[in-house]
N, C-alpha and C positions, 0 to 999 in steps of 0.2 A: 504494499499500500504506499509505504514512504517512497519507494523507488518510482512508482508511477506518479506521485505528486511532484517529485523532483524532476522527472522527465517532461511532465506537462508545464511546469513553471519555466523551464529552460527553453522549451519549444516556442513559447510566445512571450517574448520579452515586453512586458507592459509595465506602466507605471502604477503607483498606489491609487492615483486618481481613476485609472481604468478599472482597477479592482473594485473600489467601493461604489463607483457609479456604473458598473457593468459596461464600460466602454461607450456610455451614452445610447445604448441600444434598447433599454427597457422602457416601455411606455408607462404613462402615469397610472393607468388602470391595473397594470401588472404589479406595480409596486404597492398600490393601495389594496389589491387583493391579497397580497402576501402579508401585509401589516395587519389586516383584520383578524385572521386566526391568531396571530401572535398576541394581539391585545386581549382576545377572549381567553387565550390560554393563561395569560398572566393574571387576569382577574379571577379565574376559577382556582388558581394554584393556592 
């Protein structure tokens, strides 16, 4: 698993900004759809 992660990280040299913003390729509805379950999980924990 670690070797696969190292291989993938070296294959695509990207910046931290690309990592946290998904290379500016995610739409607003996809980000909102991902944060809704996270919020409900945090409330019920």
